[in-house]
Every structure is written in structure tokens, then in C-alpha cells.
C-alpha positions in Angstrom: 0.0 0.0 0.0 2.9 2.3 0.7 4.3 1.7 -2.7 0.9 2.2 -4.4 0.4 5.5 -2.6 3.8 6.6 -3.7 3.2 5.7 -7.3 -0.2 7.4 -7.4 1.2 10.5 -5.9 4.6 10.9 -7.6 4.2 9.1 -10.9 0.6 9.9 -11.7 0.1 13.2 -9.7 -3.1 12.3 -7.9 -4.2 14.5 -5.1 -3.9 13.1 -1.5 -7.7 13.2 -1.1 -8.2 11.0 -4.2 -5.4 8.6 -3.1 -7.0 8.3 0.4 -10.3 7.5 -1.2 -8.8 4.9 -3.6 -6.7 3.2 -0.8 -9.7 3.1 1.5 -11.8 1.5 -1.3 -9.2 -1.1 -2.0 -8.8 -1.9 1.7 -12.6 -2.4 2.0 -12.7 -5.0 -0.8 -13.8 -8.3 0.7 -11.4 -10.5 -1.4 -8.4 -8.2 -1.4 -5.6 -9.4 0.8 -4.3 -6.4 2.7 -1.8 -6.7 5.5 -2.8 -4.7 8.5 -6.1 -3.8 6.9 -7.4 -1.7 9.9 -4.2 0.3 10.1 -4.5 1.1 6.3 -8.1 2.2 6.8 -7.1 4.4 9.8 -4.2 5.8 7.8 -6.4 6.8 4.9 -8.6 8.7 7.3 -5.7 10.7 8.6 -4.4 11.1 5.0 -7.8 12.7 4.1 -7.1 15.1 7.0 -3.7 16.2 5.6 -1.3 13.6 6.9 1.3 12.0 4.7 0.2 8.4 4.1 3.4 6.8 5.4 3.3 8.8 8.6 -0.3 8.0 9.1 0.3 4.3 8.5 3.2 4.2 10.9 1.1 6.0 13.5 -1.8 3.6 13.0 0.6 0.6 13.4 1.8 2.0 16.7 -1.5 1.5 18.4 -1.0 -0.3 21.7 2.4 1.2 22.2 3.2 3.6 25.0 4.7 6.3 22.7 5.4 7.1 19.1 8.8 8.6 18.6 9.8 10.7 15.5 12.4 13.1 14.3 9.7 14.7 12.0 8.7 18.1 13.4 5.9 18.4 10.7 4.4 15.1 11.9 4.5 16.4 15.5 2.5 19.5 14.5 -0.1 17.4 12.6 -0.5 15.0 15.5 -1.0 17.8 17.9 -4.0 19.0 16.0 -5.9 16.0 17.3 -5.3 15.5 21.0 -7.2 12.2 21.0 -4.6 10.6 18.7 -3.0 7.6 20.5 -0.2 6.8 21.4 1.2 10.2 22.2 3.9 11.5 19.9 7.4 12.1 21.3 9.9 14.0 19.1 13.6 13.7 19.4 
């Protein structure tokens, strides 16, 4: 899914909102085999709200962890917009 998002964005120039819609639709297909399907669905939701898909997917995959650590200051700013986002983001 990460590779598909990258190709749709950089090779074909699709807008993030369109990519989020497409990835969400693919992830909802009954017979599609998607690793970490629920994380992909959660990531597409955050992508529709302005997140980078890779950041959103990594964040979704961190559910159940105590913290999410990043060097990315832009990600920290995006994450702070939603105080309910779990786990809390820690920047280094």
C-alpha cells in the first residue's frame, strides 16, 4: 500500500484526497488481501485530513504502544491537531 500510494502521488500526480479514497476502497474490498487492513483504513482517514500516508500508516501501526517517537517536526505538528490521537507523539 505504501508503494501504491507513492506511485499514485509521484508518478501519476493524484491529489492526496483522491489517493486516500482509492486506498480506502481497496482496503474495503472483501477479497483483497491487505496486511494490517485496519491500520490502512485508519491511515487513509488521517491522510484525508492532511497527513502523509506513510506517517499515518506508521502511526496507525503503533496502536497499543506507549509512545510514538519521531524526528519529523511536521508530523508532530499534525499530530497535535488531534489531542485524541494515541499513542502520544514524542519528538527527538
